[in-house]
TIVO-2410 file (N, C-alpha, C; in nm, 3 decimals):
# residues 115
REC num residu      c1      c2      c3 atome chaine
REC   1      X  -1.182  -1.274  -1.022     N      A
REC   1      X  -1.053  -1.314  -1.088    CA      A
REC   1      X  -1.004  -1.122  -1.029     C      A
REC   2      X  -0.857  -1.204  -0.955     N      A
REC   2      X  -0.840  -1.066  -0.891    CA      A
REC   2      X  -0.669  -1.099  -0.949     C      A
REC   3      X  -0.560  -0.997  -0.912     N      A
REC   3      X  -0.454  -0.944  -0.953    CA      A
REC   3      X  -0.338  -0.940  -0.830     C      A
REC   4      X  -0.210  -1.044  -0.848     N      A
REC   4      X  -0.100  -1.072  -0.714    CA      A
REC   4      X  -0.041  -0.984  -0.775     C      A
REC   5      X   0.020  -0.962  -0.631     N      A
REC   5      X   0.110  -0.828  -0.642    CA      A
REC   5      X   0.192  -0.905  -0.533     C      A
REC   6      X   0.340  -0.882  -0.563     N      A
REC   6      X   0.410  -1.008  -0.469    CA      A
REC   6      X   0.541  -0.863  -0.457     C      A
REC   7      X   0.560  -0.815  -0.265     N      A
REC   7      X   0.622  -0.796  -0.282    CA      A
REC   7      X   0.698  -0.778  -0.126     C      A
REC   8      X   0.836  -0.723  -0.071     N      A
REC   8      X   0.875  -0.816  -0.003    CA      A
REC   8      X   0.909  -0.642   0.113     C      A
REC   9      X   0.932  -0.607   0.241     N      A
REC   9      X   0.886  -0.527   0.328    CA      A
REC   9      X   0.947  -0.582   0.513     C      A
REC  10      X   1.096  -0.535   0.505     N      A
REC  10      X   1.143  -0.614   0.634    CA      A
REC  10      X   1.109  -0.554   0.767     C      A
REC  11      X   1.037  -0.591   0.887     N      A
REC  11      X   1.023  -0.572   0.975    CA      A
REC  11      X   0.984  -0.443   0.990     C      A
REC  12      X   0.841  -0.389   0.878     N      A
REC  12      X   0.766  -0.317   0.938    CA      A
REC  12      X   0.602  -0.337   0.951     C      A
REC  13      X   0.571  -0.334   1.024     N      A
REC  13      X   0.363  -0.344   1.061    CA      A
REC  13      X   0.295  -0.257   0.952     C      A
REC  14      X   0.346  -0.161   0.884     N      A
REC  14      X   0.261  -0.051   0.850    CA      A
REC  14      X   0.343  -0.053   0.700     C      A
REC  15      X   0.270  -0.062   0.596     N      A
REC  15      X   0.304  -0.042   0.434    CA      A
REC  15      X   0.203   0.038   0.377     C      A
REC  16      X   0.189   0.104   0.261     N      A
REC  16      X   0.165   0.168   0.165    CA      A
REC  16      X   0.126   0.103   0.068     C      A
REC  17      X   0.006   0.135  -0.010     N      A
REC  17      X  -0.046   0.021  -0.134    CA      A
REC  17      X  -0.075   0.155  -0.235     C      A
REC  18      X  -0.004   0.165  -0.348     N      A
REC  18      X  -0.043   0.234  -0.433    CA      A
REC  18      X  -0.178   0.156  -0.474     C      A
REC  19      X  -0.305   0.229  -0.448     N      A
REC  19      X  -0.456   0.175  -0.512    CA      A
REC  19      X  -0.498   0.230  -0.624     C      A
REC  20      X  -0.419   0.329  -0.675     N      A
REC  20      X  -0.439   0.370  -0.813    CA      A
REC  20      X  -0.426   0.254  -0.901     C      A
REC  21      X  -0.335   0.208  -0.867     N      A
REC  21      X  -0.232   0.085  -0.978    CA      A
REC  21      X  -0.363  -0.026  -0.998     C      A
REC  22      X  -0.416  -0.071  -0.912     N      A
REC  22      X  -0.496  -0.135  -0.904    CA      A
REC  22      X  -0.615  -0.046  -0.951     C      A
REC  23      X  -0.653   0.024  -0.915     N      A
REC  23      X  -0.821   0.079  -0.944    CA      A
REC  23      X  -0.776   0.185  -0.991     C      A
REC  24      X  -0.772   0.244  -1.152     N      A
REC  24      X  -0.737   0.352  -1.206    CA      A
REC  24      X  -0.920   0.431  -1.157     C      A
REC  25      X  -0.956   0.356  -1.161     N      A
REC  25      X  -1.158   0.448  -1.168    CA      A
REC  25      X  -1.178   0.500  -1.025     C      A
REC  26      X  -1.097   0.422  -0.950     N      A
REC  26      X  -1.112   0.443  -0.799    CA      A
REC  26      X  -1.293   0.383  -0.772     C      A
REC  27      X  -1.286   0.248  -0.821     N      A
REC  27      X  -1.420   0.205  -0.780    CA      A
REC  27      X  -1.361   0.121  -0.714     C      A
REC  28      X  -1.534   0.105  -0.632     N      A
REC  28      X  -1.499   0.031  -0.508    CA      A
REC  28      X  -1.433  -0.144  -0.487     C      A
REC  29      X  -1.338  -0.118  -0.483     N      A
REC  29      X  -1.214  -0.276  -0.473    CA      A
REC  29      X  -1.170  -0.326  -0.331     C      A
REC  30      X  -1.206  -0.429  -0.318     N      A
REC  30      X  -1.144  -0.551  -0.207    CA      A
REC  30      X  -0.995  -0.548  -0.227     C      A
REC  31      X  -0.919  -0.542  -0.146     N      A
REC  31      X  -0.777  -0.614  -0.141    CA      A
REC  31      X  -0.774  -0.759  -0.040     C      A
REC  32      X  -0.734  -0.846  -0.059     N      A
REC  32      X  -0.704  -0.961  -0.022    CA      A
REC  32      X  -0.554  -0.978   0.021     C      A
REC  33      X  -0.506  -1.005   0.106     N      A
REC  33      X  -0.360  -0.949   0.159    CA      A
REC  33      X  -0.286  -1.089   0.247     C      A
REC  34      X  -0.204  -1.122   0.254     N      A
REC  34      X  -0.133  -1.194   0.294    CA      A
REC  34      X   0.031  -1.218   0.340     C      A
REC  35      X   0.074  -1.168   0.461     N      A
REC  35      X   0.213  -1.149   0.499    CA      A
REC  35      X   0.327  -1.298   0.510     C      A
REC  36      X   0.374  -1.375   0.444     N      A
REC  36      X   0.431  -1.464   0.447    CA      A
REC  36      X   0.612  -1.461   0.523     C      A
REC  37      X   0.580  -1.567   0.568     N      A
REC  37      X   0.796  -1.562   0.645    CA      A
REC  37      X   0.827  -1.644   0.515     C      A
REC  38      X   0.940  -1.666   0.486     N      A
REC  38      X   1.062  -1.670   0.386    CA      A
REC  38      X   1.038  -1.869   0.356     C      A
REC  39      X   0.985  -1.874   0.461     N      A
REC  39      X   0.920  -2.034   0.500    CA      A
REC  39      X   0.807  -2.061   0.394     C      A
REC  40      X   0.726  -1.943   0.345     N      A
REC  40      X   0.591  -1.946   0.281    CA      A
REC  40      X   0.510  -1.990   0.397     C      A
REC  41      X   0.481  -1.994   0.541     N      A
REC  41      X   0.390  -1.954   0.608    CA      A
REC  41      X   0.317  -1.834   0.652     C      A
REC  42      X   0.166  -1.824   0.665     N      A
REC  42      X   0.107  -1.695   0.650    CA      A
REC  42      X   0.171  -1.667   0.780     C      A
REC  43      X   0.159  -1.522   0.810     N      A
REC  43      X   0.206  -1.455   0.968    CA      A
REC  43      X   0.054  -1.406   0.970     C      A
REC  44      X   0.040  -1.295   0.849     N      A
REC  44      X  -0.098  -1.265   0.897    CA      A
REC  44      X  -0.189  -1.242   0.767     C      A
REC  45      X  -0.307  -1.214   0.737     N      A
REC  45      X  -0.398  -1.182   0.694    CA      A
REC  45      X  -0.533  -1.154   0.725     C      A
REC  46      X  -0.543  -1.038   0.556     N      A
REC  46      X  -0.665  -0.952   0.567    CA      A
REC  46      X  -0.737  -0.994   0.461     C      A
REC  47      X  -0.877  -1.022   0.469     N      A
REC  47      X  -0.946  -1.071   0.367    CA      A
REC  47      X  -1.044  -1.003   0.317     C      A
REC  48      X  -1.125  -0.957   0.182     N      A
REC  48      X  -1.192  -0.889   0.175    CA      A
REC  48      X  -1.161  -0.721   0.209     C      A
REC  49      X  -1.070  -0.684   0.238     N      A
REC  49      X  -1.070  -0.580   0.277    CA      A
REC  49      X  -1.107  -0.461   0.195     C      A
REC  50      X  -1.244  -0.352   0.252     N      A
REC  50      X  -1.299  -0.273   0.147    CA      A
REC  50      X  -1.233  -0.192   0.169     C      A
REC  51      X  -1.279  -0.102   0.009     N      A
REC  51      X  -1.206   0.038  -0.026    CA      A
REC  51      X  -1.274   0.121   0.142     C      A
REC  52      X  -1.179   0.221   0.222     N      A
REC  52      X  -1.261   0.310   0.304    CA      A
REC  52      X  -1.299   0.477   0.260     C      A
REC  53      X  -1.179   0.495   0.165     N      A
REC  53      X  -1.205   0.664   0.079    CA      A
REC  53      X  -1.164   0.648  -0.037     C      A
REC  54      X  -1.246   0.730  -0.087     N      A
REC  54      X  -1.216   0.756  -0.211    CA      A
REC  54      X  -1.048   0.863  -0.239     C      A
REC  55      X  -0.971   0.767  -0.306     N      A
REC  55      X  -0.829   0.776  -0.195    CA      A
REC  55      X  -0.727   0.702  -0.294     C      A
REC  56      X  -0.633   0.739  -0.333     N      A
REC  56      X  -0.527   0.706  -0.439    CA      A
REC  56      X  -0.408   0.588  -0.341     C      A
REC  57      X  -0.413   0.626  -0.245     N      A
REC  57      X  -0.340   0.480  -0.156    CA      A
REC  57      X  -0.410   0.412  -0.064     C      A
REC  58      X  -0.391   0.302   0.008     N      A
REC  58      X  -0.417   0.214   0.097    CA      A
REC  58      X  -0.297   0.163   0.194     C      A
REC  59      X  -0.357   0.224   0.303     N      A
REC  59      X  -0.218   0.153   0.412    CA      A
REC  59      X  -0.308   0.054   0.448     C      A
REC  60      X  -0.213  -0.021   0.458     N      A
REC  60      X  -0.177  -0.165   0.527    CA      A
REC  60      X  -0.104  -0.194   0.670     C      A
REC  61      X  -0.242  -0.230   0.758     N      A
REC  61      X  -0.132  -0.201   0.879    CA      A
REC  61      X  -0.151  -0.368   0.979     C      A
REC  62      X  -0.037  -0.431   0.991     N      A
REC  62      X  -0.033  -0.521   1.085    CA      A
REC  62      X  -0.066  -0.510   1.184     C      A
REC  63      X  -0.139  -0.634   1.282     N      A
REC  63      X  -0.186  -0.625   1.433    CA      A
REC  63      X  -0.219  -0.759   1.455     C      A
REC  64      X  -0.066  -0.866   1.508     N      A
REC  64      X  -0.069  -0.999   1.543    CA      A
REC  64      X  -0.098  -1.004   1.382     C      A
REC  65      X  -0.204  -1.065   1.356     N      A
REC  65      X  -0.192  -1.179   1.263    CA      A
REC  65      X  -0.362  -1.109   1.171     C      A
REC  66      X  -0.399  -0.982   1.211     N      A
REC  66      X  -0.444  -0.934   1.104    CA      A
REC  66      X  -0.432  -0.803   1.006     C      A
REC  67      X  -0.454  -0.820   0.907     N      A
REC  67      X  -0.457  -0.682   0.836    CA      A
REC  67      X  -0.553  -0.599   0.827     C      A
REC  68      X  -0.547  -0.499   0.837     N      A
REC  68      X  -0.619  -0.382   0.828    CA      A
REC  68      X  -0.597  -0.266   0.723     C      A
REC  69      X  -0.714  -0.198   0.625     N      A
REC  69      X  -0.711  -0.134   0.502    CA      A
REC  69      X  -0.754   0.025   0.621     C      A
REC  70      X  -0.686   0.144   0.530     N      A
REC  70      X  -0.747   0.245   0.558    CA      A
REC  70      X  -0.684   0.347   0.424     C      A
REC  71      X  -0.763   0.380   0.348     N      A
REC  71      X  -0.733   0.447   0.205    CA      A
REC  71      X  -0.772   0.593   0.263     C      A
REC  72      X  -0.607   0.659   0.187     N      A
REC  72      X  -0.575   0.741   0.280    CA      A
REC  72      X  -0.549   0.865   0.131     C      A
REC  73      X  -0.498   0.979   0.192     N      A
REC  73      X  -0.407   1.094   0.072    CA      A
REC  73      X  -0.337   1.145   0.124     C      A
REC  74      X  -0.185   1.082   0.157     N      A
REC  74      X  -0.049   1.066   0.196    CA      A
REC  74      X  -0.036   1.252   0.255     C      A
REC  75      X   0.024   1.283   0.372     N      A
REC  75      X   0.038   1.410   0.432    CA      A
REC  75      X   0.175   1.420   0.471     C      A
REC  76      X   0.229   1.517   0.497     N      A
REC  76      X   0.380   1.535   0.572    CA      A
REC  76      X   0.448   1.417   0.631     C      A
REC  77      X   0.323   1.378   0.744     N      A
REC  77      X   0.379   1.284   0.818    CA      A
REC  77      X   0.365   1.159   0.742     C      A
REC  78      X   0.358   1.141   0.652     N      A
REC  78      X   0.374   0.946   0.546    CA      A
REC  78      X   0.459   0.976   0.506     C      A
REC  79      X   0.589   1.112   0.518     N      A
REC  79      X   0.697   1.102   0.419    CA      A
REC  79      X   0.823   0.989   0.542     C      A
REC  80      X   0.842   0.918   0.483     N      A
REC  80      X   0.926   0.788   0.522    CA      A
REC  80      X   0.853   0.648   0.512     C      A
REC  81      X   0.747   0.637   0.518     N      A
REC  81      X   0.707   0.494   0.443    CA      A
REC  81      X   0.677   0.430   0.352     C      A
REC  82      X   0.704   0.367   0.365     N      A
REC  82      X   0.724   0.203   0.246    CA      A
REC  82      X   0.576   0.232   0.173     C      A
REC  83      X   0.610   0.215   0.082     N      A
REC  83      X   0.483   0.195  -0.086    CA      A
REC  83      X   0.523   0.090  -0.160     C      A
REC  84      X   0.398   0.026  -0.194     N      A
REC  84      X   0.450  -0.070  -0.338    CA      A
REC  84      X   0.348  -0.065  -0.363     C      A
REC  85      X   0.468  -0.039  -0.497     N      A
REC  85      X   0.388   0.009  -0.694    CA      A
REC  85      X   0.376  -0.140  -0.752     C      A
REC  86      X   0.310  -0.097  -0.870     N      A
REC  86      X   0.267  -0.222  -0.946    CA      A
REC  86      X   0.381  -0.275  -0.997     C      A
REC  87      X   0.425  -0.401  -0.969     N      A
REC  87      X   0.522  -0.473  -0.999    CA      A
REC  87      X   0.557  -0.517  -0.882     C      A
REC  88      X   0.543  -0.476  -0.778     N      A
REC  88      X   0.594  -0.507  -0.647    CA      A
REC  88      X   0.698  -0.463  -0.543     C      A
REC  89      X   0.722  -0.379  -0.651     N      A
REC  89      X   0.841  -0.300  -0.599    CA      A
REC  89      X   0.795  -0.234  -0.431     C      A
REC  90      X   0.925  -0.174  -0.348     N      A
REC  90      X   0.888  -0.097  -0.252    CA      A
REC  90      X   0.963   0.024  -0.220     C      A
REC  91      X   0.927   0.142  -0.254     N      A
REC  91      X   1.018   0.249  -0.255    CA      A
REC  91      X   0.947   0.332  -0.078     C      A
REC  92      X   1.016   0.414  -0.116     N      A
REC  92      X   0.995   0.506  -0.002    CA      A
REC  92      X   0.929   0.669  -0.047     C      A
REC  93      X   0.820   0.707   0.066     N      A
REC  93      X   0.755   0.797   0.014    CA      A
REC  93      X   0.854   0.953   0.044     C      A
REC  94      X   0.899   1.015  -0.022     N      A
REC  94      X   0.967   1.112   0.013    CA      A
REC  94      X   0.853   1.249  -0.029     C      A
REC  95      X   0.804   1.266  -0.119     N      A
REC  95      X   0.737   1.404  -0.099    CA      A
REC  95      X   0.547   1.365  -0.160     C      A
REC  96      X   0.525   1.469  -0.113     N      A
REC  96      X   0.340   1.420  -0.180    CA      A
REC  96      X   0.304   1.538  -0.190     C      A
REC  97      X   0.212   1.569  -0.320     N      A
REC  97      X   0.162   1.716  -0.298    CA      A
REC  97      X  -0.010   1.666  -0.342     C      A
REC  98      X  -0.142   1.740  -0.300     N      A
REC  98      X  -0.236   1.738  -0.368    CA      A
REC  98      X  -0.312   1.883  -0.445     C      A
REC  99      X  -0.415   1.884  -0.492     N      A
REC  99      X  -0.456   2.016  -0.470    CA      A
REC  99      X  -0.627   1.977  -0.371     C      A
REC 100      X  -0.642   2.064  -0.319     N      A
REC 100      X  -0.772   2.091  -0.217    CA      A
REC 100      X  -0.864   1.994  -0.279     C      A
REC 101      X  -0.908   1.981  -0.441     N      A
REC 101      X  -0.974   1.897  -0.454    CA      A
REC 101      X  -1.034   1.777  -0.445     C      A
REC 102      X  -0.889   1.735  -0.445     N      A
REC 102      X  -0.818   1.548  -0.441    CA      A
REC 102      X  -0.834   1.494  -0.580     C      A
REC 103      X  -0.779   1.627  -0.706     N      A
REC 103      X  -0.854   1.570  -0.853    CA      A
REC 103      X  -0.663   1.566  -0.931     C      A
REC 104      X  -0.603   1.642  -0.796     N      A
REC 104      X  -0.466   1.578  -0.897    CA      A
REC 104      X  -0.371   1.562  -0.776     C      A
REC 105      X  -0.267   1.497  -0.832     N      A
REC 105      X  -0.153   1.464  -0.711    CA      A
REC 105      X  -0.023   1.452  -0.788     C      A
REC 106      X   0.104   1.445  -0.739     N      A
REC 106      X   0.256   1.428  -0.746    CA      A
REC 106      X   0.324   1.376  -0.646     C      A
REC 107      X   0.418   1.289  -0.674     N      A
REC 107      X   0.466   1.235  -0.572    CA      A
REC 107      X   0.556   1.182  -0.599     C      A
REC 108      X   0.712   1.163  -0.505     N      A
REC 108      X   0.799   1.065  -0.544    CA      A
REC 108      X   0.867   1.013  -0.446     C      A
REC 109      X   0.902   0.867  -0.487     N      A
REC 109      X   0.941   0.806  -0.412    CA      A
REC 109      X   1.121   0.722  -0.425     C      A
REC 110      X   1.126   0.715  -0.299     N      A
REC 110      X   1.316   0.649  -0.363    CA      A
REC 110      X   1.336   0.537  -0.371     C      A
REC 111      X   1.375   0.464  -0.458     N      A
REC 111      X   1.415   0.310  -0.468    CA      A
REC 111      X   1.582   0.288  -0.365     C      A
REC 112      X   1.596   0.178  -0.311     N      A
REC 112      X   1.671   0.129  -0.225    CA      A
REC 112      X   1.704  -0.013  -0.327     C      A
REC 113      X   1.842  -0.039  -0.360     N      A
REC 113      X   1.825  -0.211  -0.394    CA      A
REC 113      X   1.970  -0.183  -0.289     C      A
REC 114      X   2.042  -0.389  -0.286     N      A
REC 114      X   2.132  -0.387  -0.236    CA      A
REC 114      X   2.137  -0.531  -0.242     C      A
REC 115      X   2.269  -0.635  -0.274     N      A
REC 115      X   2.288  -0.776  -0.317    CA      A
REC 115      X   2.312  -0.829  -0.190     C      A
***
């Protein structure tokens, strides 16, 4: 049984998924990802992408018609990266902090909407 999340991000080949929302216990979870155009045509796909590290974020990168996954602990270099949260909204990572033992973290996203 799977959970579907729909999200939109324009012209960006890299996006981060808040994987903690999918896997509260950091268990081994695989992702299936499809990128579609406005007509529903599949542009890229990643099937059965395994967890690569014990981390709260998964970086998804589009390379042609393939999607790759890298589980990460964000750094300052990731500020400005788009993040998909539960429910499918996409925000921009503004701040990130985690303790050296990677047991706690605090982060901020900015959301922008228009009609």
